[in-house]
C-alpha positions as CSV (number, residue, x, y, z in Angstrom):
1,M,43.7,41.7,-5.2
2,L,44.4,38.5,-7.2
3,M,44.4,36.5,-4.0
4,R,41.1,38.1,-2.8
5,L,39.5,37.4,-6.2
6,S,40.7,33.8,-6.0
7,C,39.1,33.4,-2.6
8,L,35.8,34.8,-3.8
9,V,35.8,32.4,-6.7
10,L,36.5,29.5,-4.4
11,L,33.7,30.5,-2.1
12,W,31.4,30.7,-5.0
13,F,32.2,27.2,-6.1
14,V,31.8,25.9,-2.6
15,S,28.4,27.7,-2.3
16,C,27.2,26.2,-5.6
17,A,28.4,22.7,-4.6
18,N,26.3,22.9,-1.3
19,A,23.3,24.8,-2.7
20,D,21.3,21.6,-3.1
21,D,22.3,20.1,0.3
22,V,19.4,19.5,2.7
23,R,19.8,20.1,6.4
24,L,17.1,18.8,8.8
25,D,16.9,19.3,12.6
26,S,14.0,18.1,14.8
27,G,15.0,20.2,17.8
28,P,15.0,18.7,21.3
29,R,11.2,18.4,21.7
30,Q,9.5,15.3,20.2
31,V,8.2,15.9,16.7
32,T,5.0,13.9,16.0
33,L,5.2,11.1,13.6
34,L,1.6,10.8,12.2
35,E,1.2,7.4,10.4
36,L,-1.7,6.4,8.2
37,Y,-2.2,2.8,7.1
38,T,-4.3,2.9,4.0
39,S,-5.2,1.1,0.8
40,Q,-6.4,2.1,-2.7
41,G,-8.7,-0.9,-2.5
42,C,-10.5,0.2,0.7
43,S,-13.6,2.4,0.3
44,S,-13.3,3.8,3.8
45,C,-9.8,5.2,3.2
46,P,-10.3,8.2,0.8
47,P,-11.8,10.4,3.6
48,A,-8.8,9.7,5.9
49,E,-6.4,10.4,3.0
50,R,-8.2,13.7,2.2
51,W,-7.8,14.7,5.9
52,L,-4.1,13.8,5.9
53,N,-3.6,15.6,2.6
54,E,-4.6,18.9,4.3
55,Y,-1.2,18.9,6.1
56,I,0.4,20.1,2.8
57,N,-0.9,23.6,3.6
58,R,-0.4,23.6,7.4
59,D,2.3,25.4,9.3
60,E,2.8,22.3,11.4
61,L,4.2,20.4,8.4
62,W,7.8,19.3,9.1
63,N,8.0,21.7,12.1
64,S,6.0,19.7,14.6
65,V,4.3,17.0,12.5
66,V,5.7,14.5,10.0
67,P,2.9,12.7,8.2
68,V,3.4,9.4,6.3
69,A,1.0,7.1,4.5
70,F,1.8,3.4,4.4
71,H,-0.1,1.6,1.8
72,V,-0.8,-2.0,2.8
73,D,-1.4,-5.0,0.6
74,Y,-3.8,-7.1,2.6
75,W,-6.8,-5.7,0.7
76,D,-5.3,-6.4,-2.7
77,Y,-7.4,-9.6,-3.1
78,I,-10.8,-7.8,-3.2
79,G,-10.4,-6.5,-6.7
80,W,-7.6,-3.9,-6.9
81,K,-3.9,-4.2,-6.4
82,D,-2.6,-1.1,-4.7
83,I,0.5,0.0,-6.7
84,F,2.1,1.6,-3.6
85,A,1.4,-1.3,-1.3
86,A,4.2,-3.4,0.3
87,E,4.0,-6.4,2.5
88,E,6.4,-4.8,5.0
89,H,4.0,-1.9,5.5
90,G,1.3,-4.2,6.8
91,E,3.9,-6.1,8.9
92,R,4.8,-2.8,10.5
93,Q,1.2,-2.3,11.4
94,R,1.1,-5.8,12.9
95,D,4.2,-5.0,14.9
96,Y,2.1,-2.3,16.6
97,A,-0.6,-4.9,17.4
98,R,2.0,-7.3,18.8
99,A,3.3,-4.5,20.9
100,G,-0.2,-3.8,22.3
101,M,-0.6,-0.4,20.6
102,T,-3.8,-1.5,18.8
103,R,-6.2,-4.4,19.2
104,T,-6.7,-5.1,15.5
105,V,-5.1,-4.3,12.1
106,Y,-7.4,-2.3,9.9
107,T,-7.6,0.6,7.4
108,P,-7.8,3.5,7.6
109,G,-5.6,3.3,10.8
110,F,-3.7,6.2,12.3
111,F,-0.9,6.1,14.8
112,V,0.5,9.2,16.6
113,N,4.0,8.6,18.0
114,G,3.3,4.9,18.0
115,R,-0.2,5.0,19.6
116,E,-3.5,4.2,17.9
117,W,-5.4,7.4,17.3
118,R,-8.9,8.1,15.9
119,G,-9.2,11.9,16.3
120,W,-9.2,12.4,12.6
121,T,-12.8,11.4,12.4
122,M,-13.6,14.5,14.5
123,R,-11.2,16.6,12.4
124,V,-9.0,17.4,15.4
125,N,-5.2,17.6,15.3
126,P,-3.1,15.1,17.3
127,R,-1.9,16.5,20.6
128,S,1.7,17.6,20.7
129,S,4.2,15.7,22.8
130,A,5.9,17.3,25.8
131,R,8.8,14.9,25.7
132,E,12.3,16.1,24.9
133,P,14.3,13.1,23.6
134,G,16.9,15.2,21.8
135,N,17.7,16.6,18.4
136,L,17.6,14.3,15.3
137,A,19.9,16.0,12.8
138,A,20.4,15.0,9.2
139,T,22.2,16.2,6.1
140,I,21.5,15.1,2.6
141,A,24.2,15.8,0.0
142,G,23.6,14.2,-3.3
143,D,22.7,10.6,-2.7
144,R,24.4,10.5,0.8
145,L,22.5,10.8,4.1
146,T,24.3,11.5,7.4
147,A,22.3,11.6,10.6
148,S,23.0,11.8,14.3
149,F,21.0,11.5,17.5
150,P,22.0,11.4,21.2
151,A,22.3,7.7,21.8
152,A,24.4,7.1,24.9
153,D,26.1,4.2,23.2
154,K,22.9,2.1,22.7
155,S,21.5,0.5,19.6
156,L,18.9,2.6,17.7
157,D,17.3,2.2,14.3
158,L,17.1,5.0,11.8
159,H,14.0,4.8,9.5
160,V,14.3,6.5,6.1
161,A,11.1,6.9,4.1
162,I,10.9,8.6,0.7
163,L,7.5,10.2,0.3
164,G,5.6,11.0,-2.9
165,F,3.3,14.0,-3.4
166,G,0.7,15.1,-6.0
167,I,-0.2,11.5,-6.9
168,E,-3.4,10.8,-8.7
169,T,-4.5,7.2,-9.5
170,R,-7.5,6.1,-11.5
171,I,-9.0,3.0,-9.8
172,E,-10.5,0.6,-12.3
173,R,-11.8,-2.2,-10.1
174,G,-12.7,-3.0,-6.5
175,E,-14.4,-0.9,-3.8
176,N,-13.2,2.4,-5.3
177,S,-13.9,1.5,-8.9
178,N,-14.2,4.5,-11.3
179,R,-12.7,6.9,-8.7
180,T,-9.6,9.0,-9.1
181,L,-7.7,9.2,-5.8
182,A,-5.5,12.1,-4.9
183,Q,-2.8,11.0,-2.5
184,E,0.0,12.8,-0.6
185,F,2.7,11.7,1.8
186,V,2.8,8.2,0.1
187,V,5.7,6.1,1.4
188,L,7.5,5.0,-1.8
189,T,10.5,3.4,-0.1
190,H,11.2,2.6,3.6
191,K,14.5,1.4,4.8
192,V,15.9,0.8,8.3
193,Y,19.5,1.2,9.4
194,R,20.9,0.2,12.8
195,S,23.7,2.0,14.7
196,G,25.3,1.5,18.1
197,N,26.5,5.1,18.6
198,G,23.7,7.3,17.2
199,A,25.5,8.1,14.0
200,W,24.6,7.0,10.5
201,E,26.0,7.5,7.0
202,V,24.1,5.7,4.3
203,S,22.9,6.0,0.7
204,L,19.5,7.4,0.1
205,P,17.1,4.6,-0.8
206,D,16.0,4.2,-4.5
207,I,12.5,5.4,-5.3
208,R,10.4,2.4,-6.5
209,Q,7.6,4.5,-8.0
210,R,8.1,7.7,-10.0
211,A,4.5,8.8,-10.3
212,A,4.9,11.7,-7.9
213,D,5.1,15.4,-8.8
214,R,7.2,16.1,-5.7
215,H,9.2,14.2,-3.1
216,G,9.9,14.5,0.5
217,I,11.7,12.5,3.2
218,A,10.7,11.4,6.7
219,L,13.3,10.2,9.2
220,W,12.6,8.7,12.6
221,I,14.5,6.9,15.4
222,S,13.2,3.8,17.2
223,E,14.6,1.2,19.6
224,P,15.2,-2.2,18.1
225,G,12.1,-4.4,18.3
226,N,9.8,-1.5,19.1
227,P,8.1,0.3,16.2
228,A,7.2,3.4,18.2
229,P,9.2,6.4,17.2
230,V,11.5,8.2,19.7
231,Q,12.1,11.3,17.5
232,A,11.2,12.3,13.9
233,V,12.1,14.9,11.3
234,G,11.2,15.5,7.7
235,G,11.4,17.9,4.8
236,W,11.2,18.4,1.0
237,L,13.7,16.8,-1.3
238,P,15.2,18.8,-4.2
239,E,14.0,17.3,-7.4
240,Q,17.6,16.7,-8.7
241,V,18.0,14.5,-5.6
242,A,14.7,12.7,-6.0
243,H,15.3,12.1,-9.7
244,R,18.9,11.1,-9.5
Protein backbone atom coordinates (compact mmCIF):
# COMPACT_ATOMS: atom_id res chain seq x y z
CA MET A 1 0.00 0.00 0.00
CA LEU A 2 2.86 2.37 0.87
CA MET A 3 4.57 1.64 -2.46
CA ARG A 4 1.31 2.22 -4.34
CA LEU A 5 0.81 5.54 -2.55
CA SER A 6 4.38 6.58 -3.39
CA CYS A 7 3.78 5.80 -7.07
CA LEU A 8 0.62 7.88 -7.09
CA VAL A 9 2.44 10.82 -5.49
CA LEU A 10 5.25 10.52 -8.06
CA LEU A 11 2.75 10.45 -10.93
CA TRP A 12 1.04 13.53 -9.47
CA PHE A 13 4.33 15.44 -9.39
CA VAL A 14 5.18 14.40 -12.97
CA SER A 15 1.71 15.44 -14.11
CA CYS A 16 2.06 18.84 -12.45
CA ALA A 17 5.53 19.32 -13.92
CA ASN A 18 4.20 18.69 -17.44
CA ALA A 19 0.85 20.46 -17.09
CA ASP A 20 2.10 23.59 -18.82
CA ASP A 21 3.98 21.83 -21.63
CA VAL A 22 2.68 22.62 -25.11
CA ARG A 23 2.59 19.93 -27.81
CA LEU A 24 2.07 20.97 -31.44
CA ASP A 25 1.60 18.70 -34.47
CA SER A 26 0.83 19.89 -37.98
CA GLY A 27 -0.13 16.47 -39.31
CA PRO A 28 1.14 15.25 -42.69
CA ARG A 29 -0.94 17.64 -44.85
CA GLN A 30 0.42 21.14 -45.42
CA VAL A 31 -0.96 23.71 -43.00
CA THR A 32 -1.43 27.14 -44.58
CA LEU A 33 0.90 29.88 -43.42
CA LEU A 34 -1.07 33.11 -43.99
CA GLU A 35 1.27 36.12 -43.86
CA LEU A 36 0.15 39.74 -43.75
CA TYR A 37 2.65 42.55 -44.26
CA THR A 38 1.22 45.67 -42.66
CA SER A 39 2.04 48.98 -40.99
CA GLN A 40 0.36 51.20 -38.41
CA GLY A 41 1.33 54.12 -40.65
CA CYS A 42 -0.59 52.82 -43.69
CA SER A 43 -4.22 53.97 -44.09
CA SER A 44 -5.01 50.96 -46.34
CA CYS A 45 -3.95 48.41 -43.72
CA PRO A 46 -6.72 48.51 -41.05
CA PRO A 47 -9.31 46.75 -43.31
CA ALA A 48 -6.83 43.94 -44.01
CA GLU A 49 -6.02 43.64 -40.31
CA ARG A 50 -9.71 43.48 -39.39
CA TRP A 51 -10.15 40.64 -41.89
CA LEU A 52 -7.15 38.77 -40.44
CA ASN A 53 -8.42 39.37 -36.89
CA GLU A 54 -11.52 37.31 -37.67
CA TYR A 55 -9.42 34.14 -37.59
CA ILE A 56 -9.47 34.40 -33.79
CA ASN A 57 -12.97 32.89 -33.84
CA ARG A 58 -12.58 30.49 -36.76
CA ASP A 59 -12.32 26.72 -36.49
CA GLU A 60 -9.45 26.76 -39.00
CA LEU A 61 -7.17 28.59 -36.57
CA TRP A 62 -4.09 26.45 -35.80
CA ASN A 63 -5.78 23.39 -37.36
CA SER A 64 -5.38 24.30 -41.03
CA VAL A 65 -4.32 27.97 -41.01
CA VAL A 66 -1.56 29.76 -39.09
CA PRO A 67 -1.94 33.56 -39.53
CA VAL A 68 0.93 35.96 -38.83
CA ALA A 69 1.15 39.75 -39.20
CA PHE A 70 4.59 41.16 -39.99
CA HIS A 71 4.78 44.91 -39.33
CA VAL A 72 7.20 46.63 -41.71
CA ASP A 73 9.17 49.81 -41.12
CA TYR A 74 9.32 51.28 -44.63
CA TRP A 75 6.34 53.59 -43.96
CA ASP A 76 7.69 54.94 -40.66
CA TYR A 77 8.95 58.11 -42.35
CA ILE A 78 5.44 59.37 -43.29
CA GLY A 79 4.55 60.46 -39.78
CA TRP A 80 4.17 57.49 -37.43
CA LYS A 81 6.76 54.96 -36.29
CA ASP A 82 5.15 51.53 -35.98
CA ILE A 83 6.20 50.16 -32.59
CA PHE A 84 5.95 46.55 -33.85
CA ALA A 85 7.88 47.12 -37.06
CA ALA A 86 11.27 45.59 -37.75
CA GLU A 87 13.62 46.02 -40.69
CA GLU A 88 13.89 42.26 -41.11
CA HIS A 89 10.13 42.00 -41.66
CA GLY A 90 10.35 44.20 -44.73
CA GLU A 91 13.44 42.30 -45.84
CA ARG A 92 11.49 39.04 -45.70
CA GLN A 93 8.87 40.60 -47.96
CA ARG A 94 11.63 41.68 -50.34
CA ASP A 95 12.92 38.09 -50.33
CA TYR A 96 9.56 37.08 -51.78
CA ALA A 97 9.97 39.71 -54.49
CA ARG A 98 13.50 38.53 -55.27
CA ALA A 99 12.17 34.97 -55.50
CA GLY A 100 9.55 36.08 -58.03
CA MET A 101 6.57 35.54 -55.69
CA THR A 102 5.42 39.16 -56.09
CA ARG A 103 6.25 42.01 -58.43
CA THR A 104 6.30 44.78 -55.84
CA VAL A 105 6.62 45.27 -52.10
CA TYR A 106 3.54 46.94 -50.64
CA THR A 107 1.08 47.02 -47.74
CA PRO A 108 -1.27 45.47 -47.04
CA GLY A 109 0.28 42.44 -48.70
CA PHE A 110 -0.78 38.83 -48.14
CA PHE A 111 1.09 35.62 -48.90
CA VAL A 112 -0.40 32.14 -48.74
CA ASN A 113 2.24 29.43 -48.43
CA GLY A 114 4.72 31.78 -50.04
CA ARG A 115 2.51 32.98 -52.89
CA GLU A 116 1.07 36.49 -53.25
CA TRP A 117 -2.67 36.43 -52.53
CA ARG A 118 -5.37 39.09 -52.87
CA GLY A 119 -8.48 37.07 -52.05
CA TRP A 120 -9.05 38.88 -48.76
CA THR A 121 -10.50 41.85 -50.68
CA MET A 122 -13.40 39.56 -51.70
CA ARG A 123 -13.58 38.09 -48.17
CA VAL A 124 -12.77 34.58 -49.32
CA ASN A 125 -10.57 32.13 -47.47
CA PRO A 126 -7.30 30.94 -49.01
CA ARG A 127 -7.53 27.57 -50.71
CA SER A 128 -6.17 24.66 -48.70
CA SER A 129 -3.09 22.87 -49.96
CA ALA A 130 -3.25 19.25 -51.08
CA ARG A 131 0.46 18.70 -50.44
CA GLU A 132 1.63 16.29 -47.76
CA PRO A 133 5.17 17.35 -46.79
CA GLY A 134 5.11 15.57 -43.42
CA ASN A 135 4.46 16.29 -39.77
CA LEU A 136 6.10 19.26 -38.06
CA ALA A 137 6.08 18.36 -34.37
CA ALA A 138 7.11 20.60 -31.49
CA THR A 139 7.10 20.58 -27.71
CA ILE A 140 7.49 23.64 -25.51
CA ALA A 141 8.56 22.97 -21.93
CA GLY A 142 9.34 26.10 -19.96
CA ASP A 143 11.63 28.20 -22.12
CA ARG A 144 12.83 25.23 -24.22
CA LEU A 145 11.51 24.34 -27.66
CA THR A 146 12.19 21.02 -29.36
CA ALA A 147 10.99 20.38 -32.91
CA SER A 148 11.31 17.72 -35.57
CA PHE A 149 10.45 17.36 -39.25
CA PRO A 150 11.23 14.61 -41.80
CA ALA A 151 14.34 16.08 -43.40
CA ALA A 152 16.15 13.25 -45.22
CA ASP A 153 19.47 14.68 -43.98
CA LYS A 154 19.14 18.03 -45.74
CA SER A 155 19.45 21.51 -44.32
CA LEU A 156 16.21 23.20 -43.26
CA ASP A 157 15.37 26.40 -41.40
CA LEU A 158 12.95 26.44 -38.47
CA HIS A 159 11.18 29.78 -38.08
CA VAL A 160 9.91 30.65 -34.61
CA ALA A 161 7.56 33.62 -34.26
CA ILE A 162 6.02 34.79 -30.99
CA LEU A 163 2.64 36.38 -31.69
CA GLY A 164 0.76 39.04 -29.72
CA PHE A 165 -3.03 39.24 -29.40
CA GLY A 166 -5.52 41.75 -28.06
CA ILE A 167 -3.29 44.70 -28.91
CA GLU A 168 -4.78 48.19 -29.15
CA THR A 169 -2.67 51.16 -30.22
CA ARG A 170 -3.72 54.80 -30.31
CA ILE A 171 -2.17 56.38 -33.42
CA GLU A 172 -1.26 60.01 -32.85
CA ARG A 173 0.22 61.03 -36.21
CA GLY A 174 0.41 59.99 -39.85
CA GLU A 175 -2.25 58.51 -42.14
CA ASN A 176 -4.10 56.79 -39.27
CA SER A 177 -3.96 59.77 -36.93
CA ASN A 178 -6.54 59.75 -34.09
CA ARG A 179 -7.51 56.13 -34.75
CA THR A 180 -7.20 53.23 -32.30
CA LEU A 181 -6.08 50.08 -34.10
CA ALA A 182 -7.04 46.63 -32.79
CA GLN A 183 -4.45 44.10 -33.93
CA GLU A 184 -4.06 40.34 -33.60
CA PHE A 185 -1.40 37.82 -34.71
CA VAL A 186 1.30 40.52 -34.41
CA VAL A 187 4.80 39.11 -34.83
CA LEU A 188 6.64 40.31 -31.72
CA THR A 189 9.78 38.25 -32.29
CA HIS A 190 10.93 36.14 -35.24
CA LYS A 191 13.99 33.89 -35.12
CA VAL A 192 15.41 31.35 -37.57
CA TYR A 193 17.37 28.21 -36.62
CA ARG A 194 19.11 25.90 -39.10
CA SER A 195 19.43 22.15 -38.83
CA GLY A 196 20.95 19.48 -41.03
CA ASN A 197 18.88 16.58 -39.72
CA GLY A 198 15.37 17.93 -39.13
CA ALA A 199 15.77 18.21 -35.35
CA TRP A 200 15.99 21.36 -33.24
CA GLU A 201 16.36 22.15 -29.55
CA VAL A 202 16.46 25.88 -28.85
CA SER A 203 15.44 28.49 -26.32
CA LEU A 204 12.19 30.34 -26.91
CA PRO A 205 12.89 33.85 -28.23
CA ASP A 206 12.46 36.75 -25.83
CA ILE A 207 9.38 38.90 -26.39
CA ARG A 208 10.35 42.42 -27.41
CA GLN A 209 6.97 44.03 -26.72
CA ARG A 210 4.67 43.15 -23.83
CA ALA A 211 1.60 45.10 -24.87
CA ALA A 212 -0.38 41.95 -25.70
CA ASP A 213 -3.18 40.42 -23.63
CA ARG A 214 -2.39 36.94 -24.93
CA HIS A 215 0.41 35.21 -26.81
CA GLY A 216 0.74 32.47 -29.37
CA ILE A 217 3.50 30.84 -31.37
CA ALA A 218 3.89 30.12 -35.07
CA LEU A 219 6.47 27.65 -36.38
CA TRP A 220 7.30 26.89 -39.98
CA ILE A 221 9.95 25.11 -42.01
CA SER A 222 11.62 26.48 -45.13
CA GLU A 223 14.60 25.61 -47.29
CA PRO A 224 17.68 27.84 -46.90
CA GLY A 225 17.50 30.80 -49.24
CA ASN A 226 13.79 30.29 -49.97
CA PRO A 227 11.25 32.19 -47.81
CA ALA A 228 8.28 29.98 -48.85
CA PRO A 229 7.13 27.66 -46.05
CA VAL A 230 7.18 23.90 -46.48
CA GLN A 231 5.10 23.13 -43.37
CA ALA A 232 3.66 25.17 -40.50
CA VAL A 233 2.09 24.71 -37.09
CA GLY A 234 0.93 27.07 -34.35
CA GLY A 235 -0.89 27.36 -31.06
CA TRP A 236 -1.49 29.34 -27.89
CA LEU A 237 1.22 29.88 -25.30
CA PRO A 238 0.51 29.54 -21.57
CA GLU A 239 0.89 32.96 -20.01
CA GLN A 240 3.49 31.72 -17.55
CA VAL A 241 5.63 30.82 -20.57
CA ALA A 242 4.95 34.08 -22.40
CA HIS A 243 5.69 36.18 -19.28
CA ARG A 244 8.71 34.24 -18.07
